[in-house]
C-alpha positions as CSV (number, residue, x, y, z in Angstrom):
1,M,91.9,114.4,88.2
2,A,95.2,112.8,87.2
3,S,95.2,109.5,85.6
4,Q,96.5,106.4,87.3
5,Q,96.1,107.6,90.8
6,G,96.3,104.8,93.3
7,T,93.0,105.5,95.1
8,I,92.3,103.3,98.1
9,T,89.7,102.8,100.8
10,I,90.8,100.8,103.8
11,T,89.1,99.9,107.1
12,G,91.0,99.2,110.2
13,F,91.9,100.4,113.7
14,V,93.8,103.5,114.6
15,A,97.1,102.3,116.1
16,T,98.6,105.6,117.2
17,E,97.1,108.8,118.5
18,P,96.9,111.3,115.6
19,L,99.9,113.6,115.8
20,R,100.0,117.2,114.5
21,L,102.9,118.1,112.4
22,G,104.3,121.5,111.7
23,R,103.9,124.8,113.5
24,E,100.8,125.8,115.3
25,E,100.1,128.9,113.2
26,S,100.4,127.0,109.9
27,N,97.7,125.0,108.2
28,P,97.3,121.7,110.1
29,V,98.9,118.4,109.0
30,C,98.4,115.3,111.0
31,T,99.5,111.7,110.7
32,F,98.6,108.4,112.4
33,R,99.3,104.7,111.9
34,M,96.4,102.3,111.3
35,A,96.2,98.5,111.2
36,S,94.0,96.5,108.9
37,T,93.6,92.7,109.4
38,R,91.6,90.9,106.8
39,G,89.6,87.8,108.0
40,Y,88.3,84.9,106.0
41,F,86.3,81.7,106.8
42,H,88.3,78.5,106.5
43,V,85.8,76.0,105.3
44,R,87.8,72.8,106.3
45,R,88.5,74.1,109.8
46,N,85.0,75.6,110.0
47,Q,86.3,78.8,111.7
48,W,87.3,82.4,111.0
49,E,91.0,83.1,110.5
50,E,93.0,86.2,110.0
51,R,95.6,87.1,107.4
52,A,98.7,89.1,108.3
53,T,98.0,92.7,109.5
54,T,98.7,95.5,107.1
55,W,100.1,98.7,108.7
56,M,99.7,102.0,107.0
57,T,100.6,105.6,107.7
58,V,97.8,108.0,107.0
59,K,98.3,111.8,106.5
60,A,95.7,114.4,106.4
61,Y,95.9,118.1,105.6
62,K,94.1,121.4,106.4
63,S,90.5,121.1,107.7
64,L,90.5,117.3,107.5
65,A,93.7,117.2,109.7
66,A,92.1,119.6,112.2
67,N,88.9,117.5,112.4
68,V,90.9,114.2,112.7
69,L,92.9,115.7,115.6
70,D,89.6,116.5,117.4
71,S,87.7,113.3,116.5
72,I,89.9,110.3,115.9
73,H,91.7,108.4,118.7
74,K,93.9,105.4,119.2
75,G,91.9,102.1,119.1
76,Q,88.9,103.4,117.2
77,P,87.6,101.6,114.1
78,V,88.0,103.9,111.0
79,M,87.5,104.0,107.2
80,V,90.1,105.9,105.3
81,N,89.8,107.0,101.6
82,G,92.7,108.6,99.8
83,V,95.5,108.2,97.3
84,L,98.7,106.2,97.7
85,E,101.8,108.3,97.8
86,T,105.5,107.4,98.1
87,E,107.4,109.4,100.6
88,E,111.2,109.4,100.1
89,W,114.0,110.7,102.4
90,T,117.6,110.2,103.3
91,D,118.1,108.8,106.8
92,R,120.8,110.0,109.3
93,H,123.2,107.3,107.9
94,G,122.8,108.7,104.3
95,D,120.7,105.7,103.1
96,H,117.8,106.3,100.8
97,Q,114.5,105.4,102.4
98,S,110.9,105.3,101.1
99,A,107.5,104.4,102.4
100,V,104.0,104.2,100.9
101,I,101.4,106.2,102.7
102,I,97.8,107.1,102.3
103,E,97.2,110.8,101.7
104,A,93.7,111.0,103.0
105,S,90.7,112.8,101.4
106,C,88.1,111.3,103.8
107,I,88.4,109.8,107.2
108,G,85.5,108.6,109.4
109,H,84.5,106.2,112.1
110,H,83.5,102.7,110.8
111,L,79.8,102.7,111.7
112,G,79.5,99.0,111.2
113,L,81.3,98.6,114.5
114,G,79.8,101.4,116.6
115,V,78.0,104.7,116.6
116,S,79.3,108.2,116.2
117,S,77.9,111.7,116.1
118,F,78.6,114.6,113.7
119,T,79.0,118.3,114.4
120,R,79.4,120.6,111.4
121,R,81.7,123.5,112.0
122,K,83.1,126.3,109.9
123,S,86.5,125.8,108.4
124,R,89.4,126.7,110.6
125,V,91.8,126.7,107.7
126,A,93.0,130.0,106.4
127,L,91.9,130.8,102.8
128,P,92.6,133.8,100.6
129,D,90.4,136.7,101.8
130,D,88.3,136.8,98.6
131,H,87.2,133.2,98.8
132,H,85.9,132.9,102.4
133,D,82.3,132.3,101.5
134,E,82.8,130.1,98.5
135,P,82.6,126.2,98.7
136,H,86.1,124.8,98.5
137,N,85.4,122.2,95.7
138,A,82.9,120.8,93.3
139,D,81.6,118.3,95.9
140,A,80.9,121.1,98.4
141,Q,79.0,123.0,95.6
142,K,77.0,119.9,94.8
143,V,76.0,119.4,98.4
144,A,75.1,123.1,98.8
145,R,72.8,122.8,95.7
146,T,71.2,119.6,97.0
147,L,70.5,121.2,100.4
148,T,69.1,124.3,98.8
149,R,66.7,122.1,96.7
150,Q,65.8,120.1,99.8
151,N,64.7,123.3,101.6
152,A,62.8,124.7,98.6
153,P,59.0,124.3,98.4
154,Y,57.9,121.0,96.9
155,S,56.9,120.9,93.2
156,A,53.3,120.5,92.3
157,S,53.9,117.4,90.1
158,P,51.9,114.4,91.2
159,K,53.7,111.6,93.0
160,T,53.1,108.0,92.3
161,E,53.7,104.9,94.4
162,Y,55.7,102.1,93.1
163,H,54.9,98.5,93.8
164,P,57.3,96.1,92.1
165,F,55.0,93.1,92.0
166,A,51.8,94.9,90.9
167,T,50.8,94.3,87.3
168,Q,49.4,97.9,87.0
169,Q,51.0,100.7,89.0
170,P,48.4,102.9,90.9
171,T,48.7,106.7,90.7
172,I,47.7,109.1,93.3
173,P,44.9,111.5,92.2
174,P,46.2,115.1,91.7
175,A,44.3,116.4,94.7
176,A,45.8,113.7,97.0
177,A,49.2,114.4,95.5
178,Q,49.0,118.0,96.4
179,K,48.1,117.1,100.0
180,T,51.0,114.7,100.4
181,L,53.5,117.1,98.8
182,Q,52.8,120.0,101.2
183,P,55.9,120.9,103.3
184,A,55.7,119.9,107.0
């Protein structure tokens, strides 16, 4: 990972419907605007107040973009994690322009404000032919190892219960531990 990346996590509301960029046959790219307004409690007035709204452009690529296009819609509360990027271009008048955007690595609904459901699906993004079955990154490999361990038979080591306020911690006799560690 590069040093001095401007990593950011921001919560807010989707302000524009996510828009797909590029050609249909290419890897998906999408963009949307989001608004984040921070509130604070004003003690003297005894009420909640809002600061100015921060408007951000969010960009997503590949499978994240495809999933955003199918899942995220205008008006929904979201959490976005990514890196800050500066986009630069020359406008039609020949003036140099720039904007700070979030290049998203993770986008999801803000579950503090509602409920959502999750459906896992295979990647729709084209990968080199010899890598179709391999996890795409170290995080995916870690999740795969964890899931494999969770589905493996339980170990025979005895389990103990922890009681934070007890002076002496009880242990489960080995026979009882075997019974409680049997898979369902």
